C-alpha positions, 0 to 999 in steps of 0.5 A, spaced: 470 507 550 466 501 550 462 499 544 455 497 545 454 491 540 447 490 541 445 497 539 441 499 533 446 501 526 445 508 526 447 508 534 453 504 533 455 508 527 455 514 531 459 510 537 464 507 532 465 514 529 466 517 536 471 512 538 475 512 531 475 520 532 478 519 538 484 515 536 485 519 530 486 525 534 491 521 538 495 517 533 494 520 526 500 525 527 507 525 524 510 523 530 508 516 529 511 516 522 518 513 525 517 506 525 512 506 519 515 504 512 511 511 510 516 515 513 521 513 507 517 517 502 517 523 507 524 524 506 523 527 499 521 533 497 519 532 490 512 528 488 516 523 483 521 521 489 515 521 494 511 516 489 517 511 488 519 511 495 512 510 497 511 504 492 517 501 494 515 502 502 508 499 500 511 493 496 516 491 501 511 492 507 510 485 509 513 481 515 517 483 521 517 491 521 525 491 523 526 487 517 522 492 512 525 498 515 532 495 514 531 493 507 528 499 505 534 503 508 539 499 504 535 500 498 535 507 499 542 507 500 543 505 493 538 509 490 541 516 493 538 523 494 533 522 488 530 515 487 526 517 481 532 520 477 536 514 479 531 509 476 530 513 470 537 514 468 539 506 469 537 501 463 535 494 465 542 491 464 545 497 468 541 494 474 544 487 474 548 487 481 546 494 483 542 492 489 548 487 492 546 482 497 539 484 498 534 479 501 527 480 504 523 474 506 522 470 499 525 476 495 532 475 492 536 481 489 534 479 482 527 480 483 528 487 486 532 488 480 526 486 475 522 490 480 526 496 479 527 496 472 519 496 471 519 502 475 524 505 471 521 504 465 514 507 467 518 513 469 521 513 462 515 512 458 510 516 463 514 521 467 511 519 473 507 513 477 502 518 477 501 520 470 501 512 469 495 512 473 491 518 470 492 515 463 489 508 466 483 511 471 476 513 468 474 515 475 468 510 474 465 506 479 465 507 486 472 504 488 479 504 485 480 497 484 479 496 476 484 502 475 489 498 480 488 492 476 490 496 470 496 500 474 499 493 476 498 490 469 502 496 466 508 496 471 508 488 470 508 489 462 514 494 462 519 491 457 525 490 461 530 485 457 535 483 458 532 482 465 527 476 465 522 475 470 524 468 473 520 463 476 520 459 483 519 453 485 517 450 492 520 444 496 516 439 491 518 443 485 511 446 484 511 452 480 510 458 484 508 465 481 514 470 480 515 475 485 513 481 482 506 478 481 506 478 489 510 484 491 505 488 486 498 485 487 492 485 483 485 485 484 484 481 478 486 475 482 481 476 488 486 479 493 485 484 498 491 487 495 493 490 502 499 493 500 497 496 494 491 499 497 496 502 502 500 505 497 494 508 494 492 511 501 498 514 502 498 517 495 490 520 495 488 522 502 490 529 503 497 531 505 496 532 513 503 530 515 501 523 515 499 521 508 502 525 502 496 527 498 500 527 491 494 524 487 488 527 491 487 532 485 485 526 480 483 521 485 477 522 490 479 519 497 472 516 497 474 511 492 479 508 496 479 501 499 481 499 506 488 496 506 486 489 509 490 483 512 489 478 517 491 483 523 486 488 520 481 483 519 481 480 526 480 487 528 474 489 524 471 482 525 471 484 533 468 491 531 463 487 527 465 491 521 465 484 517 463 477 518 468 475 513 473 469 515 478 470 510 482 477 508 480 477 501 478 482 496 470 481 498 473 482 505 476 489 503 470 491 500 465 489 505 469 493 510 470 499 506 462 499 505 462 499 512 467 505 513 463 509 508 457 509 513 462 512 518 466 517 513 463 517 507 468 522 503 474 518 506 473 511 508 480 510 509 481 516 514 482 512 520 487 506 517 493 509 520 490 511 527 487 504 528 493 501 526 498 505 531 493 504 536 493 497 536 487 492 538 489 493 546 485 500 545 479 497 542 474 494 547 468 490 545 463 486 548 
């Protein structure tokens, strides 16, 4: 299907909806999950395990897909049959050396230990990641970003002594943010928060064999924000869904508003199928 870029907005929305629905029917299917980080969450039955597996899949979803899957496989090999129980039962000091020689891009084993300690503390205090979200989300506004800022801040503020969030430096010895603030990105800094918005898509969109729908009873899919990185931005610019040149929060919100015109109740409906299809499936002129 070829999109007409010169047509009127309503007609163009109809063309995009038709195209996206074709891709949705073709690609939004469980058989396309292998090779996607979300596949790890589908290994589990309980909601609390799926939440933990999904959050870890999202935060590590950066870089080469083979490396992402390898680090998640190694991590789940450590945590075993119930990652939520494994984390809940371990105090921060028990996590020293627990993940072995687990590196991923700029992430070091000590960074993983700190992240796991934070999640474990949340589970002990709130019972589940979903319970933490419900305690923070007032459900006001048209998107999840204010609640996401609170959610990330709450995880990062967990008491994890005697572990400490270590700083980093680059070749010029300049201070860099701790890794946990990069893994758990927050809208408070203007980031597009691609990976955290991806996590929310998995949690909130209805359980359909791809997305999990664990939080759909207390978060409306209409409030979701499109997960946007440089690749998604390039595609959305090609489809004239945004004119933004940087994959930041403003771009994500602009693309989301545009997608709401096509799918008002579920602006992230087509995210998985568009990515699976790849840009070669979309032809514009």
